[in-house]
C-alpha positions in Angstrom: 7.5 16.8 -13.2 3.9 17.1 -13.8 3.3 14.2 -16.0 5.5 11.9 -14.0 3.4 12.9 -10.8 0.1 12.1 -12.8 1.5 8.7 -13.6 2.2 8.3 -9.7 -1.2 9.5 -8.9 -2.8 6.7 -11.4 -0.5 3.8 -10.5 -1.5 4.5 -6.8 -5.1 4.5 -7.9 -4.7 1.5 -10.2 -2.0 -0.6 -8.7 -3.1 -4.0 -7.0 -0.1 -6.3 -8.3 0.4 -10.0 -7.3 -1.7 -12.8 -6.0 -3.9 -11.2 -3.6 -4.6 -12.5 -0.1 -8.3 -12.1 1.3 -9.1 -8.2 0.8 -9.6 -7.7 4.8 -6.1 -9.3 5.4 -4.0 -7.2 3.2 -2.1 -4.5 5.4 0.7 -3.8 2.7 2.1 -4.6 -0.8 5.7 -4.3 -1.8 7.0 -4.7 -5.3 9.8 -4.0 -7.9 8.5 -2.4 -11.1 9.9 -1.2 -14.3 8.0 1.6 -15.8 8.5 2.9 -19.6 7.1 5.9 -20.8 6.5 6.2 -24.8 7.1 9.9 -25.5 4.8 10.4 -28.9 6.1 13.7 -29.6 9.8 12.5 -29.6 9.3 9.0 -31.0 11.1 7.5 -28.1 10.6 5.8 -24.9 12.3 6.2 -21.5 12.2 3.6 -18.7 12.7 3.6 -15.1 13.3 1.1 -12.4 12.5 0.7 -8.8 10.5 -0.5 -6.0 7.0 0.5 -4.4 5.4 0.0 -1.2 1.8 0.5 -0.6 -0.5 0.5 2.6 -3.7 0.5 1.2 -5.8 3.6 2.0 -2.8 5.3 3.7 0.4 5.6 1.8 2.5 4.9 -1.3 6.3 5.2 -1.4 7.4 5.0 -5.3 10.7 4.7 -5.4 13.1 5.1 -8.7 16.6 3.7 -8.6 17.2 4.1 -12.3 18.2 6.1 -14.5 17.7 8.8 -11.9 16.9 8.3 -8.5 14.0 9.9 -6.7 11.4 9.0 -4.2 7.7 10.2 -4.2 5.5 9.4 -0.9 1.7 9.8 -1.5 -0.3 10.3 1.7 -3.9 11.0 2.2 -3.3 14.8 2.7 -0.3 15.5 0.3 2.2 14.3 -1.9 6.1 14.6 -1.4 8.8 14.2 -4.0 12.2 14.2 -3.1 15.0 14.3 -5.9 18.1 12.7 -4.7 20.4 14.0 -7.4 19.6 17.5 -6.8 18.4 17.1 -3.1 15.4 19.3 -3.7 12.0 18.4 -2.3 8.6 19.5 -3.5 5.2 19.2 -1.3 1.9 19.3 -2.8 -1.1 19.9 -0.6 -4.2 17.2 -1.8 -6.5 19.9 -1.8 -4.7 21.3 -5.2 -4.9 17.8 -7.2 -8.3 16.5 -7.6 -6.6 13.0 -8.5 -5.6 12.7 -4.7 -9.2 13.1 -3.6 -10.3 11.0 -6.0 -7.6 8.3 -4.9 -8.3 8.7 -1.3 -12.0 8.2 -1.9 -11.4 5.0 -4.0 -8.2 3.3 -3.0 -9.2 0.2 -1.0 -11.3 -1.0 -3.9 -8.8 -0.5 -6.7 -6.3 -2.2 -4.5 -8.1 -5.2 -4.4 -9.1 -4.9 -8.2 -12.9 -4.8 -7.0 -14.9 -4.3 -10.6 -17.9 -3.0 -8.6 -15.8 0.0 -7.1 -14.0 0.5 -10.4 -17.4 0.7 -12.1 -17.7 4.0 -10.0 -15.1 5.8 -12.2 -14.4 3.6 -15.1 -16.7 1.7 -17.7 -15.1 -1.8 -16.9 -14.6 -4.6 -19.9 -12.8 -7.6 -20.0 -11.8 -8.5 -23.7 -10.5 -11.7 -22.5 -9.8 -13.8 -19.2 -6.5 -11.9 -18.4 -7.1 -8.5 -19.6 -9.4 -5.7 -18.0 -10.2 -2.6 -19.9 -11.2 0.5 -17.9 -12.5 3.5 -19.7 -12.8 6.5 -17.7 -16.4 8.2 -17.3 -16.0 10.9 -14.8 -14.5 14.4 -16.0 -11.4 14.5 -14.0 -10.3 11.2 -15.2 -11.3 11.5 -19.0 -9.5 15.0 -19.3 -6.2 13.1 -18.6 -6.6 9.7 -19.9 -8.3 7.5 -22.6 -7.9 3.9 -21.2 -6.4 1.7 -18.9 -5.2 -1.9 -19.7 -4.5 -4.3 -17.0 -3.1 -7.7 -17.7 -3.4 -10.3 -15.2 -1.1 -13.4 -14.7 -2.1 -16.6 -13.7 -4.5 -16.0 -11.3 -7.3 -13.6 -11.0 -6.0 -11.0 -9.1 -2.1 -11.4 -10.1 -1.4 -8.5 -11.7 1.6 -8.4 -14.4 1.4 -5.0 -16.4 -0.6 -1.8 -16.2 -0.7 0.5 -19.2 -2.4 3.7 -19.2 -3.1 5.7 -22.4 -2.9 9.6 -22.0 -5.3 12.0 -23.7 -1.9 13.1 -25.5 -1.4 9.7 -27.0 1.5 9.3 -24.7 1.6 5.5 -23.0 3.0 4.7 -19.9 3.5 0.8 -19.2 4.3 -0.8 -15.7 5.4 -4.1 -15.1 5.7 -5.8 -11.7 7.7 -8.7 -9.8 9.0 -9.8 -6.6 5.4 -8.9 -5.2 5.0 -9.3 -1.2 2.1 -9.0 0.7 1.9 -7.9 4.3 5.6 -7.3 4.7 6.5 -5.9 8.0 8.0 -2.2 7.9 9.0 0.2 10.4 8.6 3.8 10.3 12.3 4.2 8.6 10.9 2.4 5.3 8.9 5.2 4.7 11.7 7.9 4.8 12.5 9.8 1.4 15.3 7.4 0.5 15.7 4.0 -1.5 15.9 1.9 1.2 
């Protein structure tokens, strides 16, 4: 579960899919995802499918529909994970996870793909017009990952895939589709369920 939560935290930090409206006009992002984790020691991969909702600077709901059903809600002060099969909930205080503090400090810049803000914690390079390469330079990030690669679509901020390479050599790739900006949500949309 620790690696799953680590990947979710990095997604929250780095996620900014789709063709972006002006930064000041973004109140929310919703998208479908396929997340594939390549397990180095087992020489196999595991894929998850689901959806995410994000209110920049406030909260992220990462809901996995298959092959297991689980929902993680990340807020400024805590992370809540609910396993729908076992009906168990785990809550982690933000003070116990340095990445949550890092995420909260930089979320708005990361959500917009602002290279100036990304440069606060990463060395940023562009190998080509559709790729952004991030190499962590702060100690918290370096301890967990060696690189993040973001692949863009036709538009400058249309993220198609995020590839996270961990220090262990394991790789997580997240592909996005059906991206919606500024959808209308109610508080019920933030419950720990698959709706």
